[in-house]
N, C-alpha and C positions, 0 to 999 in steps of 0.2 A: 504493500499499500505506500503510496508515493505522491506527493503532489507536487505537479510542476506547475512552474511558471511562465504563463503564456500571454502572447499577444494582441488582445480585445478586436474585433473585427473593428473595423469604424464606423459601420452603420449598424451597431450592434441594437441599437434603441430601436431602430425602422422594423429591424428584422426580426425582434422580439414582441413588439408592437403587433408586427399584421399576423404573429402567432397567437394573440390576443392576449400575450403579455402587458399590458397596462403600468402593470404595479409593478415596474423593475427599478423604482429609484426609491430609497426612502432617506429623508432626513439630508438631503442632498447627496448620497451615496450609493453606489449600484448595491439593489438586492440581490438584480441576476446579476451573478459576477462569474465575468468567461476571461479575465485579467490570470486565473489560474483553473487548475482541473483536477480531478484524482486519479491515478493511476492503479488497477488492479490485476492482478493475475486472476488465472480462471479459475485455480485451486482457490483463491481468497473468494470468490463470487460463490464459486460451492459452499465454503463454510457458510456465508450470509445466507446462503437460499435453504440451507441445510435446518442453518437457526431458527430462521423465518418458519419453516413447516415444522419443526418442533415446540415453537412456543406456539403455536396454535393451535395442538393438539394439548397442549397443557391448558391454554383458556380453555376450552371446550368443558376441559375434566374439572376447570374448577368453578365454572359456571354452571357445570350439572351440582356440584357441591355446594354453590350457595342458595340453589333451587330446593334442595333438598333438605338442606338446613334451616332456612326459611332466613339467612344472617343478612336480611336486606335492610336493618335499624342500622349495620356497618357502614353502608354507602352512604346514610342519608336520604334513604327513599320514602319520601309521603307511605304512607299505611294505604290510601286508596289505590296506588300504581301495584301495588306487589300482587294482585290478583292478574293483572292485566299482561305482567311480565312473566309468569309461569305461562299464564296461556300461550304467550307469543312464542316462550323458551320449547312450551312441548310442541307447540303446533309448526313452528315454524314458517309462516308468511314468507310469500317471494318479496327478497330481498336483494341488493347488490353485498352484501356480509362483503364489504372492505375495508381495509384501516391499514393504517402505519404504523409499525414498531417500529419507537425510536430505542437506537441499539450505540453502544459504545464500539468498539471496534478498532486495532490496531495494527490488523494484519497477520498477527503472530498467536494472542491469546482467545479465547472461547469470542463470542459477540457476546452482550451483556444486555439485557432488557431495562430499558430507564423507565418504560411506558407504552401503552396502547394508542393510539388516535384513532379510534374507529368509531366515532360519532358523528363528530365533524371534521374531518381531518383534513388539513390544506394543504398548500405545497404540491398541489394536485398537477396543474396544467404542466408547470415547471418539470416535474419528474418526467411527466409519460409525454409532453409533445415538444418541450422545448429545449431540451438539453440533447432529446436525438436529433432538431432538425441543426442544432452546432455541431453535433457530431458527426452528421454526414456531410458538412460543410469543410469544417475543420480539418477532423480526423478519418474524412472518409471507407478507409482500411481496418479503423478499429472494431471493436464489437463495443456493444454497451447493453448491462444487464436491464431490457428496460422492453418488457409485453405490457403494459400498463394500458395504454392505450386501445390494444386489441383482447385484454380479457374485459376491461369494460364496456365494451359494446358486447362482447359475447354474451357479456352475463345478462345486460339487458333484453339482447334475444333471448335469454332462458326463459327469464322471466317475463317478459312482452306475453306470451300467449293467457298467464293466470291473473292478468290485472283486467280492470273492469270494461269490458268490450265497449268501443265506440266513444272513452271517452280518453280525454289530451290526462298526460303525467304533469301536475303542475311542480313547480319548485319553486322554494322559496328560501330567503336569506333575510340576517336582520340589517338595520341600516346602518353602515359603518363607515366610515371614512376614508380608508385606507383603499378602498376597493376588492381587496384581497378574495373576502366569501363572494362579490359581486364575478369576480371572473372566475373562480370555482366552480359556483351553480352555474355560470352559463357555460363553460368548458363541459360538467355534466350534461348538461341539457343538450351538447352539441352531441355527447355517446347516444344519448339516447334516440335522439333526431337518425343519428347515424345505423340504428337498431331498425328502423323501421315506428318509432313511436312521435306519435304527436306529443307537443308538449306547449306550456303556458308558463309563463314565471310572473309573481307576485311578489312582494314584500311579505316579511313573517307580521308584521304588524296591519296588512290588510287580508288578512287570515278573517274570515266572516261566519255569522251564526246566525242561520235564518228562524231557530227555534226546535228546528228537528234535522240537520245538516250542516255542513261545513261548506260556506261557499265563498268564488273570489268576487272582484270589485264589481266584476260583468253577471252576482248571481248565476254562474254556472257552480254547480255542484262540483265540488271536490271529493275524485272517488280515489286515485291516489297522489300522493304528496312528498315528493323529495325535500326535505328538510334539512338545509346547511344554517341549523340553528339547534343548541344544545336538546337535549331531553331535558333538561331539570330546568332549563330554561319552560320551557313549552308546558309542563304539568303544572309550572305557576300563573299563567298567562289567563285571564279572565274564563278564557275556553275550557280549561286546562281538564275540568271536569267532564264536559261533554265528549272525552275518549271514550269514557265507559258507555255513552247508549250509540257510539257509533260503530263500535271495533269490530261491526260485521259490514260497517259500508264504505267506511275512510280504511285505508291502508297506507304506513307511512313507512316510509325507507328514509333512514334505516329505522328497524324494528326497535319498539320499544327497553329489548329484552339488553340493549347496547348501553343503558343505563348501570349495567352488571361490569362489560368491559371496561369501559372509558371510564372508569372511575378507579382511580388510583389507590383506593381501599382492597382494592382486588390483587394488589401487591404482596400484602404480608398474606393472604390466603394463597394465593401461590407457594412463598416459600414454604409454609407450612408443611402444603400437600407434597412439595417436592426439594425441601431443604439440599443447598448443597448443589443444585440442578446446575450445569457448565454456561448458561446460558439466563440465569437468573443471579440476582442481588439479594444480599441478604437484604429484609424489609418484615418493617413491623408497626402494628397500632399503640405501643403499648409506654416504648420510649426508646430514646439510640442504646446502642451495647455497647458503647464506648464512647472516645470525646472526637473520634471522626466521621463523620454521617452526610447525609444530605436530608433537610427536611424539607415537604412539601404539601400542599396543603392536598383533601384527596379531590377538589373538583377544580382545580385552577388552572390558568391558561397562559400560554406563553408565557410560561417560565414565574408567573406573576406569584412574588410572595414567598419565592424557594432561599431558603438558606442551605450553604454549604460551608461545615464545620470541619478542620483538620487540626487534629491534637490540639482541641480543645478552644480555639482560635477560627474566629469566622474569617472565612477567605474570599465570599462572594456574597452577594445575595440581593436579590431583586423584591422592588418595592409593586404593589399592586392593590387588589381590590379583594383579597382573599385572606386579611389577617383573621379573622374572625370564624373561619372555617376549620371543621376539624383536621388534623394532618398525620400524617405517617413519616416513620424515618427508613430511609434506606442507606445502602452500603454505598460509598465514596467511590466512583470508578474514575481512574486518574485518564482523560480522554488522551488521547496523541496532540501532542504541540508541535506546529510546522511555524515556528515563528511567530506564537500568539493568535493563531489559526487552529481550533479546537473544534474539528467533524465528529455530527452526531451523524450516523446513515440512518437514512428512513427507510425502512424496508418494507415495500410494500405488500398486501397479501389481498386476492382476488378468490372469492370461497373458496378457503383451502390450497390455493396455489399462490404460490411466491411469484411475485409479477415484476419486482425491477428495485430500483433504488434510485434515490435523490438524497444528498448530501448537505448539509447546512452547518456553517462555520460561524464560530462568534467566539466568546472569553468560554469561559466556565460553566456560563449559565444560559441555553438559545430560547431567545424571543421570537415575537414575531419581526422585527428588524435583522434579523441573522441573516448574514447571505446564502442564498441558493449556488452552491458553486456544481459544474456538470462532472461528468466522468466518464473513463472511456477503461475496456479492456484489454 
């Protein structure tokens, strides 16, 4: 695993914008970073791919354990949601069932799981499309571990016949300033259209309730809704309770059982079930095991309110809106350091099949402004 310094294309902004990545610069610095790339061997990619497959199997077992043991309170899940989660877990409604394992990897030791972003994962367009187009132009003879776009389209084709006939798939996200969620949602709409599905867009704030069903601004019934809007927010919306009475009518993608997998409260459960697994870091909901650890709120996003402590001294922290949230403690993994650039490997999976990687780099804590840097093999 190497980090190579390279020269960016002179017209890189225009080219990534043409692919839909309008959110390519943050705070005056490139978010899409092609002044460098990471180079892997095929053996290293095989290691990441196997770890991704194995971690997915661990999450299947952990999800079943949470459902069987009724451990929902550890996740801060409202009691009224529990039957919906159990029902969806058992019924397996149509879903993309995709997500991104965030891994620490140095090319030598086994990849280690930091968390699983599988409810509202972003950096999707960058991983699936933009870095592939970059590779084809800059390193045309190289390979890239990237089957993500094709797998997403294939998955829409798989579940398409199970969706409400004649009804479009609605796509929603929160109104936000950066445009990142809008870009990600627009890209997923493209994959659905490529699979032959009709699509419509609306903001999460525009989801309506007419007294008996969910509707959009044109009063069209919402039968299938992809939401880049986390479940812990959805269930707190004024319309949240109507999920109970419409569960046979409206299909939500991703399903509500993702409230288990996407919550960092799953990490101590994984460790308890599989202690010393080569792809897991020690984790606990009770407190740190020593004076070196990472403290994480169970529902934080973009590195918010994460603290890193080494030998009793805080070496990194990030502010955020989750200071009052329940937390877990996790073992500290020393990310490889390439001149101050510390990469986190985002390993994507679609319905149990590893689909490719995208790399974000920053300091010790990865946030929403951390650079996306492409890779070759």
